[in-house]
PDB file of all heavy atoms in Angstrom:
ATOM      1  N   MET A   1      32.784  28.479  28.515  1.00  0.00           N
ATOM      2  CA  MET A   1      32.157  29.738  28.157  1.00  0.00           C
ATOM      3  C   MET A   1      31.407  29.510  26.846  1.00  0.00           C
ATOM      4  O   MET A   1      31.972  28.956  25.913  1.00  0.00           O
ATOM      5  CB  MET A   1      33.249  30.783  27.997  1.00  0.00           C
ATOM      6  CG  MET A   1      32.750  32.184  27.791  1.00  0.00           C
ATOM      7  SD  MET A   1      31.781  32.894  29.128  1.00  0.00           S
ATOM      8  CE  MET A   1      32.982  33.189  30.363  1.00  0.00           C
ATOM      9  N   PRO A   2      30.182  29.935  26.763  1.00  0.00           N
ATOM     10  CA  PRO A   2      29.413  29.734  25.527  1.00  0.00           C
ATOM     11  C   PRO A   2      29.975  30.558  24.374  1.00  0.00           C
ATOM     12  O   PRO A   2      30.621  31.581  24.596  1.00  0.00           O
ATOM     13  CB  PRO A   2      28.011  30.192  25.912  1.00  0.00           C
ATOM     14  CG  PRO A   2      28.185  31.058  27.097  1.00  0.00           C
ATOM     15  CD  PRO A   2      29.419  30.592  27.805  1.00  0.00           C
ATOM     16  N   PRO A   3      29.749  30.119  23.144  1.00  0.00           N
ATOM     17  CA  PRO A   3      30.265  30.860  21.986  1.00  0.00           C
ATOM     18  C   PRO A   3      29.799  32.304  21.950  1.00  0.00           C
ATOM     19  O   PRO A   3      30.466  33.163  21.403  1.00  0.00           O
ATOM     20  CB  PRO A   3      29.700  30.095  20.790  1.00  0.00           C
ATOM     21  CG  PRO A   3      29.337  28.751  21.308  1.00  0.00           C
ATOM     22  CD  PRO A   3      29.041  28.911  22.773  1.00  0.00           C
ATOM     23  N   LEU A   4      28.660  32.597  22.549  1.00  0.00           N
ATOM     24  CA  LEU A   4      28.115  33.951  22.538  1.00  0.00           C
ATOM     25  C   LEU A   4      29.045  34.954  23.224  1.00  0.00           C
ATOM     26  O   LEU A   4      29.034  36.134  22.902  1.00  0.00           O
ATOM     27  CB  LEU A   4      26.751  33.947  23.237  1.00  0.00           C
ATOM     28  CG  LEU A   4      25.937  35.234  23.163  1.00  0.00           C
ATOM     29  CD1 LEU A   4      25.708  35.635  21.714  1.00  0.00           C
ATOM     30  CD2 LEU A   4      24.617  35.047  23.880  1.00  0.00           C
ATOM     31  N   ALA A   5      29.879  34.492  24.133  1.00  0.00           N
ATOM     32  CA  ALA A   5      30.765  35.406  24.868  1.00  0.00           C
ATOM     33  C   ALA A   5      31.685  36.175  23.927  1.00  0.00           C
ATOM     34  O   ALA A   5      31.946  37.348  24.128  1.00  0.00           O
ATOM     35  CB  ALA A   5      31.591  34.633  25.884  1.00  0.00           C
ATOM     36  N   GLY A   6      32.185  35.533  22.890  1.00  0.00           N
ATOM     37  CA  GLY A   6      33.042  36.214  21.931  1.00  0.00           C
ATOM     38  C   GLY A   6      32.297  37.282  21.153  1.00  0.00           C
ATOM     39  O   GLY A   6      32.853  38.309  20.800  1.00  0.00           O
ATOM     40  N   ILE A   7      31.026  37.036  20.913  1.00  0.00           N
ATOM     41  CA  ILE A   7      30.217  38.017  20.186  1.00  0.00           C
ATOM     42  C   ILE A   7      29.952  39.235  21.066  1.00  0.00           C
ATOM     43  O   ILE A   7      30.053  40.371  20.625  1.00  0.00           O
ATOM     44  CB  ILE A   7      28.886  37.382  19.723  1.00  0.00           C
ATOM     45  CG1 ILE A   7      29.173  36.264  18.725  1.00  0.00           C
ATOM     46  CG2 ILE A   7      27.959  38.422  19.120  1.00  0.00           C
ATOM     47  CD1 ILE A   7      27.988  35.389  18.409  1.00  0.00           C
ATOM     48  N   ILE A   8      29.642  38.994  22.322  1.00  0.00           N
ATOM     49  CA  ILE A   8      29.341  40.092  23.246  1.00  0.00           C
ATOM     50  C   ILE A   8      30.543  41.011  23.410  1.00  0.00           C
ATOM     51  O   ILE A   8      30.423  42.226  23.427  1.00  0.00           O
ATOM     52  CB  ILE A   8      28.894  39.543  24.618  1.00  0.00           C
ATOM     53  CG1 ILE A   8      27.533  38.856  24.466  1.00  0.00           C
ATOM     54  CG2 ILE A   8      28.808  40.638  25.662  1.00  0.00           C
ATOM     55  CD1 ILE A   8      27.095  38.082  25.681  1.00  0.00           C
ATOM     56  N   THR A   9      31.730  40.445  23.520  1.00  0.00           N
ATOM     57  CA  THR A   9      32.927  41.254  23.725  1.00  0.00           C
ATOM     58  C   THR A   9      33.531  41.743  22.412  1.00  0.00           C
ATOM     59  O   THR A   9      34.496  42.468  22.411  1.00  0.00           O
ATOM     60  CB  THR A   9      34.005  40.456  24.490  1.00  0.00           C
ATOM     61  OG1 THR A   9      34.361  39.315  23.700  1.00  0.00           O
ATOM     62  CG2 THR A   9      33.518  40.018  25.846  1.00  0.00           C
ATOM     63  N   GLN A  10      32.975  41.321  21.275  1.00  0.00           N
ATOM     64  CA  GLN A  10      33.491  41.645  19.949  1.00  0.00           C
ATOM     65  C   GLN A  10      34.959  41.266  19.823  1.00  0.00           C
ATOM     66  O   GLN A  10      35.765  41.960  19.239  1.00  0.00           O
ATOM     67  CB  GLN A  10      33.281  43.124  19.626  1.00  0.00           C
ATOM     68  CG  GLN A  10      31.822  43.498  19.579  1.00  0.00           C
ATOM     69  CD  GLN A  10      31.610  44.963  19.281  1.00  0.00           C
ATOM     70  OE1 GLN A  10      32.558  45.732  19.195  1.00  0.00           O
ATOM     71  NE2 GLN A  10      30.375  45.360  19.131  1.00  0.00           N
ATOM     72  N   ASP A  11      35.285  40.147  20.436  1.00  0.00           N
ATOM     73  CA  ASP A  11      36.651  39.640  20.423  1.00  0.00           C
ATOM     74  C   ASP A  11      36.608  38.205  19.921  1.00  0.00           C
ATOM     75  O   ASP A  11      35.593  37.538  20.013  1.00  0.00           O
ATOM     76  CB  ASP A  11      37.214  39.691  21.844  1.00  0.00           C
ATOM     77  CG  ASP A  11      38.722  39.525  21.877  1.00  0.00           C
ATOM     78  OD1 ASP A  11      39.342  39.415  20.804  1.00  0.00           O
ATOM     79  OD2 ASP A  11      39.279  39.511  22.988  1.00  0.00           O
ATOM     80  N   LYS A  12      37.730  37.727  19.400  1.00  0.00           N
ATOM     81  CA  LYS A  12      37.760  36.350  18.914  1.00  0.00           C
ATOM     82  C   LYS A  12      37.871  35.354  20.057  1.00  0.00           C
ATOM     83  O   LYS A  12      37.525  34.203  19.903  1.00  0.00           O
ATOM     84  CB  LYS A  12      38.929  36.164  17.949  1.00  0.00           C
ATOM     85  CG  LYS A  12      38.748  36.921  16.662  1.00  0.00           C
ATOM     86  CD  LYS A  12      39.850  36.604  15.692  1.00  0.00           C
ATOM     87  CE  LYS A  12      39.600  37.359  14.398  1.00  0.00           C
ATOM     88  NZ  LYS A  12      40.474  36.953  13.330  1.00  0.00           N
ATOM     89  N   LYS A  13      38.367  35.795  21.198  1.00  0.00           N
ATOM     90  CA  LYS A  13      38.563  34.893  22.336  1.00  0.00           C
ATOM     91  C   LYS A  13      37.613  35.281  23.465  1.00  0.00           C
ATOM     92  O   LYS A  13      37.431  36.455  23.750  1.00  0.00           O
ATOM     93  CB  LYS A  13      40.005  34.966  22.840  1.00  0.00           C
ATOM     94  CG  LYS A  13      41.009  34.511  21.813  1.00  0.00           C
ATOM     95  CD  LYS A  13      42.401  34.662  22.334  1.00  0.00           C
ATOM     96  CE  LYS A  13      43.401  34.311  21.241  1.00  0.00           C
ATOM     97  NZ  LYS A  13      44.741  34.641  21.625  1.00  0.00           N
ATOM     98  N   PRO A  14      37.039  34.285  24.152  1.00  0.00           N
ATOM     99  CA  PRO A  14      36.178  34.596  25.294  1.00  0.00           C
ATOM    100  C   PRO A  14      36.987  35.249  26.413  1.00  0.00           C
ATOM    101  O   PRO A  14      38.212  35.071  26.490  1.00  0.00           O
ATOM    102  CB  PRO A  14      35.635  33.253  25.746  1.00  0.00           C
ATOM    103  CG  PRO A  14      36.156  32.236  24.814  1.00  0.00           C
ATOM    104  CD  PRO A  14      37.104  32.882  23.873  1.00  0.00           C
ATOM    105  N   PRO A  15      36.338  35.991  27.312  1.00  0.00           N
ATOM    106  CA  PRO A  15      37.040  36.698  28.372  1.00  0.00           C
ATOM    107  C   PRO A  15      37.855  35.789  29.294  1.00  0.00           C
ATOM    108  O   PRO A  15      38.835  36.230  29.861  1.00  0.00           O
ATOM    109  CB  PRO A  15      35.936  37.390  29.170  1.00  0.00           C
ATOM    110  CG  PRO A  15      34.711  37.286  28.350  1.00  0.00           C
ATOM    111  CD  PRO A  15      34.916  36.259  27.307  1.00  0.00           C
ATOM    112  N   VAL A  16      37.472  34.538  29.414  1.00  0.00           N
ATOM    113  CA  VAL A  16      38.192  33.652  30.330  1.00  0.00           C
ATOM    114  C   VAL A  16      39.439  33.059  29.691  1.00  0.00           C
ATOM    115  O   VAL A  16      40.218  32.389  30.361  1.00  0.00           O
ATOM    116  CB  VAL A  16      37.292  32.502  30.837  1.00  0.00           C
ATOM    117  CG1 VAL A  16      36.127  33.053  31.622  1.00  0.00           C
ATOM    118  CG2 VAL A  16      36.814  31.629  29.705  1.00  0.00           C
ATOM    119  N   HIS A  17      39.667  33.318  28.420  1.00  0.00           N
ATOM    120  CA  HIS A  17      40.800  32.703  27.720  1.00  0.00           C
ATOM    121  C   HIS A  17      42.134  33.031  28.374  1.00  0.00           C
ATOM    122  O   HIS A  17      42.943  32.139  28.624  1.00  0.00           O
ATOM    123  CB  HIS A  17      40.801  33.131  26.254  1.00  0.00           C
ATOM    124  CG  HIS A  17      41.902  32.505  25.472  1.00  0.00           C
ATOM    125  ND1 HIS A  17      43.103  33.119  25.276  1.00  0.00           N
ATOM    126  CD2 HIS A  17      41.988  31.298  24.865  1.00  0.00           C
ATOM    127  CE1 HIS A  17      43.889  32.329  24.572  1.00  0.00           C
ATOM    128  NE2 HIS A  17      43.231  31.225  24.308  1.00  0.00           N
ATOM    129  N   GLU A  18      42.383  34.314  28.641  1.00  0.00           N
ATOM    130  CA  GLU A  18      43.662  34.713  29.258  1.00  0.00           C
ATOM    131  C   GLU A  18      43.845  34.049  30.618  1.00  0.00           C
ATOM    132  O   GLU A  18      44.933  33.595  30.953  1.00  0.00           O
ATOM    133  CB  GLU A  18      43.748  36.229  29.401  1.00  0.00           C
ATOM    134  CG  GLU A  18      44.246  36.929  28.171  1.00  0.00           C
ATOM    135  CD  GLU A  18      45.609  36.427  27.701  1.00  0.00           C
ATOM    136  OE1 GLU A  18      46.545  36.328  28.510  1.00  0.00           O
ATOM    137  OE2 GLU A  18      45.716  36.127  26.512  1.00  0.00           O
ATOM    138  N   SER A  19      42.795  33.995  31.409  1.00  0.00           N
ATOM    139  CA  SER A  19      42.888  33.359  32.722  1.00  0.00           C
ATOM    140  C   SER A  19      43.202  31.875  32.579  1.00  0.00           C
ATOM    141  O   SER A  19      44.001  31.325  33.326  1.00  0.00           O
ATOM    142  CB  SER A  19      41.583  33.534  33.499  1.00  0.00           C
ATOM    143  OG  SER A  19      41.372  34.892  33.778  1.00  0.00           O
ATOM    144  N   ALA A  20      42.567  31.235  31.623  1.00  0.00           N
ATOM    145  CA  ALA A  20      42.816  29.809  31.404  1.00  0.00           C
ATOM    146  C   ALA A  20      44.255  29.573  30.967  1.00  0.00           C
ATOM    147  O   ALA A  20      44.922  28.649  31.453  1.00  0.00           O
ATOM    148  CB  ALA A  20      41.845  29.262  30.359  1.00  0.00           C
ATOM    149  N   VAL A  21      44.756  30.414  30.083  1.00  0.00           N
ATOM    150  CA  VAL A  21      46.145  30.280  29.618  1.00  0.00           C
ATOM    151  C   VAL A  21      47.108  30.451  30.790  1.00  0.00           C
ATOM    152  O   VAL A  21      48.048  29.664  30.954  1.00  0.00           O
ATOM    153  CB  VAL A  21      46.446  31.310  28.497  1.00  0.00           C
ATOM    154  CG1 VAL A  21      47.934  31.387  28.202  1.00  0.00           C
ATOM    155  CG2 VAL A  21      45.673  30.958  27.245  1.00  0.00           C
ATOM    156  N   ARG A  22      46.871  31.461  31.628  1.00  0.00           N
ATOM    157  CA  ARG A  22      47.741  31.673  32.795  1.00  0.00           C
ATOM    158  C   ARG A  22      47.683  30.487  33.750  1.00  0.00           C
ATOM    159  O   ARG A  22      48.710  30.070  34.288  1.00  0.00           O
ATOM    160  CB  ARG A  22      47.358  32.962  33.519  1.00  0.00           C
ATOM    161  CG  ARG A  22      47.875  34.204  32.837  1.00  0.00           C
ATOM    162  CD  ARG A  22      47.757  35.409  33.741  1.00  0.00           C
ATOM    163  NE  ARG A  22      46.391  35.599  34.199  1.00  0.00           N
ATOM    164  CZ  ARG A  22      45.522  36.438  33.671  1.00  0.00           C
ATOM    165  NH1 ARG A  22      45.878  37.199  32.668  1.00  0.00           N
ATOM    166  NH2 ARG A  22      44.298  36.537  34.147  1.00  0.00           N
ATOM    167  N   ALA A  23      46.504  29.937  33.964  1.00  0.00           N
ATOM    168  CA  ALA A  23      46.361  28.789  34.868  1.00  0.00           C
ATOM    169  C   ALA A  23      47.117  27.580  34.332  1.00  0.00           C
ATOM    170  O   ALA A  23      47.806  26.880  35.088  1.00  0.00           O
ATOM    171  CB  ALA A  23      44.886  28.446  35.054  1.00  0.00           C
ATOM    172  N   ILE A  24      47.028  27.337  33.039  1.00  0.00           N
ATOM    173  CA  ILE A  24      47.744  26.207  32.432  1.00  0.00           C
ATOM    174  C   ILE A  24      49.245  26.421  32.523  1.00  0.00           C
ATOM    175  O   ILE A  24      50.001  25.503  32.882  1.00  0.00           O
ATOM    176  CB  ILE A  24      47.287  26.020  30.972  1.00  0.00           C
ATOM    177  CG1 ILE A  24      45.838  25.514  30.949  1.00  0.00           C
ATOM    178  CG2 ILE A  24      48.211  25.062  30.224  1.00  0.00           C
ATOM    179  CD1 ILE A  24      45.186  25.569  29.588  1.00  0.00           C
ATOM    180  N   GLU A  25      49.716  27.626  32.208  1.00  0.00           N
ATOM    181  CA  GLU A  25      51.151  27.908  32.282  1.00  0.00           C
ATOM    182  C   GLU A  25      51.664  27.769  33.710  1.00  0.00           C
ATOM    183  O   GLU A  25      52.764  27.245  33.928  1.00  0.00           O
ATOM    184  CB  GLU A  25      51.439  29.306  31.740  1.00  0.00           C
ATOM    185  CG  GLU A  25      51.267  29.401  30.240  1.00  0.00           C
ATOM    186  CD  GLU A  25      51.405  30.815  29.706  1.00  0.00           C
ATOM    187  OE1 GLU A  25      51.432  31.774  30.510  1.00  0.00           O
ATOM    188  OE2 GLU A  25      51.479  30.967  28.481  1.00  0.00           O
ATOM    189  N   THR A  26      50.888  28.228  34.678  1.00  0.00           N
ATOM    190  CA  THR A  26      51.286  28.101  36.081  1.00  0.00           C
ATOM    191  C   THR A  26      51.354  26.635  36.487  1.00  0.00           C
ATOM    192  O   THR A  26      52.303  26.212  37.147  1.00  0.00           O
ATOM    193  CB  THR A  26      50.301  28.858  36.995  1.00  0.00           C
ATOM    194  OG1 THR A  26      50.308  30.242  36.608  1.00  0.00           O
ATOM    195  CG2 THR A  26      50.684  28.741  38.452  1.00  0.00           C
ATOM    196  N   GLY A  27      50.379  25.863  36.072  1.00  0.00           N
ATOM    197  CA  GLY A  27      50.384  24.429  36.369  1.00  0.00           C
ATOM    198  C   GLY A  27      51.600  23.736  35.778  1.00  0.00           C
ATOM    199  O   GLY A  27      52.218  22.883  36.433  1.00  0.00           O
ATOM    200  N   ARG A  28      51.949  24.088  34.569  1.00  0.00           N
ATOM    201  CA  ARG A  28      53.131  23.490  33.932  1.00  0.00           C
ATOM    202  C   ARG A  28      54.408  23.884  34.678  1.00  0.00           C
ATOM    203  O   ARG A  28      55.315  23.066  34.840  1.00  0.00           O
ATOM    204  CB  ARG A  28      53.216  23.913  32.474  1.00  0.00           C
ATOM    205  CG  ARG A  28      52.170  23.247  31.626  1.00  0.00           C
ATOM    206  CD  ARG A  28      52.234  23.711  30.198  1.00  0.00           C
ATOM    207  NE  ARG A  28      51.234  23.024  29.386  1.00  0.00           N
ATOM    208  CZ  ARG A  28      50.808  23.439  28.221  1.00  0.00           C
ATOM    209  NH1 ARG A  28      51.306  24.543  27.692  1.00  0.00           N
ATOM    210  NH2 ARG A  28      49.893  22.765  27.559  1.00  0.00           N
ATOM    211  N   ALA A  29      54.494  25.142  35.115  1.00  0.00           N
ATOM    212  CA  ALA A  29      55.677  25.596  35.858  1.00  0.00           C
ATOM    213  C   ALA A  29      55.795  24.853  37.187  1.00  0.00           C
ATOM    214  O   ALA A  29      56.890  24.457  37.593  1.00  0.00           O
ATOM    215  CB  ALA A  29      55.604  27.100  36.095  1.00  0.00           C
ATOM    216  N   VAL A  30      54.664  24.660  37.868  1.00  0.00           N
ATOM    217  CA  VAL A  30      54.675  23.917  39.128  1.00  0.00           C
ATOM    218  C   VAL A  30      55.109  22.473  38.882  1.00  0.00           C
ATOM    219  O   VAL A  30      55.932  21.921  39.621  1.00  0.00           O
ATOM    220  CB  VAL A  30      53.284  23.971  39.809  1.00  0.00           C
ATOM    221  CG1 VAL A  30      53.192  22.992  40.957  1.00  0.00           C
ATOM    222  CG2 VAL A  30      52.985  25.381  40.284  1.00  0.00           C
ATOM    223  N   ALA A  31      54.590  21.862  37.837  1.00  0.00           N
ATOM    224  CA  ALA A  31      54.966  20.480  37.508  1.00  0.00           C
ATOM    225  C   ALA A  31      56.460  20.368  37.223  1.00  0.00           C
ATOM    226  O   ALA A  31      57.119  19.418  37.676  1.00  0.00           O
ATOM    227  CB  ALA A  31      54.154  19.980  36.316  1.00  0.00           C
ATOM    228  N   ARG A  32      57.013  21.336  36.487  1.00  0.00           N
ATOM    229  CA  ARG A  32      58.460  21.330  36.212  1.00  0.00           C
ATOM    230  C   ARG A  32      59.258  21.450  37.507  1.00  0.00           C
ATOM    231  O   ARG A  32      60.244  20.745  37.709  1.00  0.00           O
ATOM    232  CB  ARG A  32      58.828  22.487  35.282  1.00  0.00           C
ATOM    233  CG  ARG A  32      58.777  22.146  33.825  1.00  0.00           C
ATOM    234  CD  ARG A  32      59.455  23.214  32.968  1.00  0.00           C
ATOM    235  NE  ARG A  32      58.966  24.560  33.237  1.00  0.00           N
ATOM    236  CZ  ARG A  32      57.904  25.107  32.652  1.00  0.00           C
ATOM    237  NH1 ARG A  32      57.227  24.440  31.753  1.00  0.00           N
ATOM    238  NH2 ARG A  32      57.534  26.337  32.946  1.00  0.00           N
ATOM    239  N   ALA A  33      58.836  22.358  38.395  1.00  0.00           N
ATOM    240  CA  ALA A  33      59.546  22.560  39.660  1.00  0.00           C
ATOM    241  C   ALA A  33      59.496  21.302  40.523  1.00  0.00           C
ATOM    242  O   ALA A  33      60.504  20.915  41.126  1.00  0.00           O
ATOM    243  CB  ALA A  33      58.952  23.746  40.416  1.00  0.00           C
ATOM    244  N   VAL A  34      58.353  20.642  40.566  1.00  0.00           N
ATOM    245  CA  VAL A  34      58.218  19.413  41.349  1.00  0.00           C
ATOM    246  C   VAL A  34      59.102  18.318  40.764  1.00  0.00           C
ATOM    247  O   VAL A  34      59.785  17.607  41.497  1.00  0.00           O
ATOM    248  CB  VAL A  34      56.742  18.966  41.409  1.00  0.00           C
ATOM    249  CG1 VAL A  34      56.611  17.560  41.959  1.00  0.00           C
ATOM    250  CG2 VAL A  34      55.932  19.945  42.245  1.00  0.00           C
ATOM    251  N   ALA A  35      59.112  18.190  39.452  1.00  0.00           N
ATOM    252  CA  ALA A  35      59.940  17.172  38.804  1.00  0.00           C
ATOM    253  C   ALA A  35      61.421  17.424  39.069  1.00  0.00           C
ATOM    254  O   ALA A  35      62.178  16.490  39.351  1.00  0.00           O
ATOM    255  CB  ALA A  35      59.656  17.147  37.303  1.00  0.00           C
ATOM    256  N   MET A  36      61.832  18.689  38.995  1.00  0.00           N
ATOM    257  CA  MET A  36      63.236  19.018  39.256  1.00  0.00           C
ATOM    258  C   MET A  36      63.605  18.731  40.708  1.00  0.00           C
ATOM    259  O   MET A  36      64.691  18.203  40.981  1.00  0.00           O
ATOM    260  CB  MET A  36      63.507  20.479  38.907  1.00  0.00           C
ATOM    261  CG  MET A  36      63.479  20.745  37.411  1.00  0.00           C
ATOM    262  SD  MET A  36      63.591  22.502  36.982  1.00  0.00           S
ATOM    263  CE  MET A  36      65.134  22.963  37.715  1.00  0.00           C
ATOM    264  N   ALA A  37      62.715  19.065  41.629  1.00  0.00           N
ATOM    265  CA  ALA A  37      62.983  18.807  43.046  1.00  0.00           C
ATOM    266  C   ALA A  37      63.077  17.312  43.300  1.00  0.00           C
ATOM    267  O   ALA A  37      63.945  16.854  44.060  1.00  0.00           O
ATOM    268  CB  ALA A  37      61.892  19.429  43.908  1.00  0.00           C
ATOM    269  N   ALA A  38      62.213  16.533  42.677  1.00  0.00           N
ATOM    270  CA  ALA A  38      62.252  15.076  42.844  1.00  0.00           C
ATOM    271  C   ALA A  38      63.557  14.510  42.295  1.00  0.00           C
ATOM    272  O   ALA A  38      64.156  13.615  42.903  1.00  0.00           O
ATOM    273  CB  ALA A  38      61.049  14.444  42.153  1.00  0.00           C
ATOM    274  N   GLU A  39      63.996  15.033  41.166  1.00  0.00           N
ATOM    275  CA  GLU A  39      65.258  14.567  40.572  1.00  0.00           C
ATOM    276  C   GLU A  39      66.433  14.892  41.490  1.00  0.00           C
ATOM    277  O   GLU A  39      67.305  14.057  41.714  1.00  0.00           O
ATOM    278  CB  GLU A  39      65.457  15.209  39.195  1.00  0.00           C
ATOM    279  CG  GLU A  39      66.702  14.749  38.477  1.00  0.00           C
ATOM    280  CD  GLU A  39      66.709  13.261  38.187  1.00  0.00           C
ATOM    281  OE1 GLU A  39      65.628  12.687  38.000  1.00  0.00           O
ATOM    282  OE2 GLU A  39      67.809  12.672  38.167  1.00  0.00           O
ATOM    283  N   ARG A  40      66.457  16.106  42.037  1.00  0.00           N
ATOM    284  CA  ARG A  40      67.539  16.471  42.965  1.00  0.00           C
ATOM    285  C   ARG A  40      67.525  15.578  44.197  1.00  0.00           C
ATOM    286  O   ARG A  40      68.570  15.154  44.683  1.00  0.00           O
ATOM    287  CB  ARG A  40      67.398  17.932  43.387  1.00  0.00           C
ATOM    288  CG  ARG A  40      67.949  18.899  42.375  1.00  0.00           C
ATOM    289  CD  ARG A  40      68.084  20.275  42.957  1.00  0.00           C
ATOM    290  NE  ARG A  40      66.791  20.798  43.377  1.00  0.00           N
ATOM    291  CZ  ARG A  40      66.074  21.675  42.712  1.00  0.00           C
ATOM    292  NH1 ARG A  40      66.549  22.150  41.578  1.00  0.00           N
ATOM    293  NH2 ARG A  40      64.909  22.091  43.155  1.00  0.00           N
ATOM    294  N   ARG A  41      66.336  15.288  44.673  1.00  0.00           N
ATOM    295  CA  ARG A  41      66.230  14.439  45.861  1.00  0.00           C
ATOM    296  C   ARG A  41      66.762  13.033  45.570  1.00  0.00           C
ATOM    297  O   ARG A  41      67.455  12.446  46.389  1.00  0.00           O
ATOM    298  CB  ARG A  41      64.771  14.381  46.297  1.00  0.00           C
ATOM    299  CG  ARG A  41      64.570  13.648  47.580  1.00  0.00           C
ATOM    300  CD  ARG A  41      63.158  13.748  48.054  1.00  0.00           C
ATOM    301  NE  ARG A  41      63.022  12.977  49.275  1.00  0.00           N
ATOM    302  CZ  ARG A  41      62.079  13.152  50.141  1.00  0.00           C
ATOM    303  NH1 ARG A  41      61.169  14.074  49.967  1.00  0.00           N
ATOM    304  NH2 ARG A  41      62.017  12.412  51.213  1.00  0.00           N
ATOM    305  N   ARG A  42      66.452  12.508  44.366  1.00  0.00           N
ATOM    306  CA  ARG A  42      66.969  11.191  43.986  1.00  0.00           C
ATOM    307  C   ARG A  42      68.492  11.207  43.901  1.00  0.00           C
ATOM    308  O   ARG A  42      69.167  10.295  44.337  1.00  0.00           O
ATOM    309  CB  ARG A  42      66.384  10.763  42.649  1.00  0.00           C
ATOM    310  CG  ARG A  42      65.134   9.909  42.791  1.00  0.00           C
ATOM    311  CD  ARG A  42      64.607   9.535  41.476  1.00  0.00           C
ATOM    312  NE  ARG A  42      63.725  10.662  41.183  1.00  0.00           N
ATOM    313  CZ  ARG A  42      63.123  10.928  40.071  1.00  0.00           C
ATOM    314  NH1 ARG A  42      63.280  10.171  39.054  1.00  0.00           N
ATOM    315  NH2 ARG A  42      62.347  11.960  39.919  1.00  0.00           N
ATOM    316  N   GLU A  43      69.035  12.294  43.331  1.00  0.00           N
ATOM    317  CA  GLU A  43      70.492  12.402  43.220  1.00  0.00           C
ATOM    318  C   GLU A  43      71.137  12.437  44.591  1.00  0.00           C
ATOM    319  O   GLU A  43      72.167  11.803  44.814  1.00  0.00           O
ATOM    320  CB  GLU A  43      70.862  13.644  42.418  1.00  0.00           C
ATOM    321  CG  GLU A  43      70.520  13.557  40.941  1.00  0.00           C
ATOM    322  CD  GLU A  43      70.691  14.882  40.240  1.00  0.00           C
ATOM    323  OE1 GLU A  43      71.085  15.890  40.881  1.00  0.00           O
ATOM    324  OE2 GLU A  43      70.436  14.936  39.019  1.00  0.00           O
ATOM    325  N   LEU A  44      70.536  13.183  45.516  1.00  0.00           N
ATOM    326  CA  LEU A  44      71.076  13.264  46.873  1.00  0.00           C
ATOM    327  C   LEU A  44      70.972  11.917  47.591  1.00  0.00           C
ATOM    328  O   LEU A  44      71.884  11.533  48.336  1.00  0.00           O
ATOM    329  CB  LEU A  44      70.349  14.330  47.692  1.00  0.00           C
ATOM    330  CG  LEU A  44      70.607  15.777  47.260  1.00  0.00           C
ATOM    331  CD1 LEU A  44      69.723  16.720  48.042  1.00  0.00           C
ATOM    332  CD2 LEU A  44      72.073  16.138  47.452  1.00  0.00           C
ATOM    333  N   ALA A  45      69.898  11.182  47.343  1.00  0.00           N
ATOM    334  CA  ALA A  45      69.730   9.881  47.989  1.00  0.00           C
ATOM    335  C   ALA A  45      70.786   8.897  47.498  1.00  0.00           C
ATOM    336  O   ALA A  45      71.296   8.085  48.278  1.00  0.00           O
ATOM    337  CB  ALA A  45      68.333   9.338  47.712  1.00  0.00           C
ATOM    338  N   VAL A  46      71.131   8.969  46.234  1.00  0.00           N
ATOM    339  CA  VAL A  46      72.122   8.049  45.669  1.00  0.00           C
ATOM    340  C   VAL A  46      73.515   8.395  46.193  1.00  0.00           C
ATOM    341  O   VAL A  46      74.288   7.507  46.549  1.00  0.00           O
ATOM    342  CB  VAL A  46      72.098   8.113  44.120  1.00  0.00           C
ATOM    343  CG1 VAL A  46      73.272   7.378  43.514  1.00  0.00           C
ATOM    344  CG2 VAL A  46      70.791   7.566  43.589  1.00  0.00           C
ATOM    345  N   THR A  47      73.853   9.680  46.278  1.00  0.00           N
ATOM    346  CA  THR A  47      75.186  10.070  46.704  1.00  0.00           C
ATOM    347  C   THR A  47      75.321  10.100  48.235  1.00  0.00           C
ATOM    348  O   THR A  47      76.427  10.088  48.755  1.00  0.00           O
ATOM    349  CB  THR A  47      75.560  11.463  46.153  1.00  0.00           C
ATOM    350  OG1 THR A  47      74.617  12.426  46.618  1.00  0.00           O
ATOM    351  CG2 THR A  47      75.587  11.450  44.648  1.00  0.00           C
ATOM    352  N   GLY A  48      74.179  10.186  48.941  1.00  0.00           N
ATOM    353  CA  GLY A  48      74.191  10.344  50.391  1.00  0.00           C
ATOM    354  C   GLY A  48      74.415   9.067  51.072  1.00  0.00           C
ATOM    355  O   GLY A  48      75.089   8.655  51.879  1.00  0.00           O
TER     356      GLY A  48
END
């Protein structure tokens, strides 16, 4: 987003900032869930 976006909205952050933050947080949550599932699968493979 160009710097002008903050001026147009009279805000310090461009309008896409909140969406970008949510997308990053969602990606991190998905990565954590995948890592946890992989760890559980490894544990089951060792004990199984």
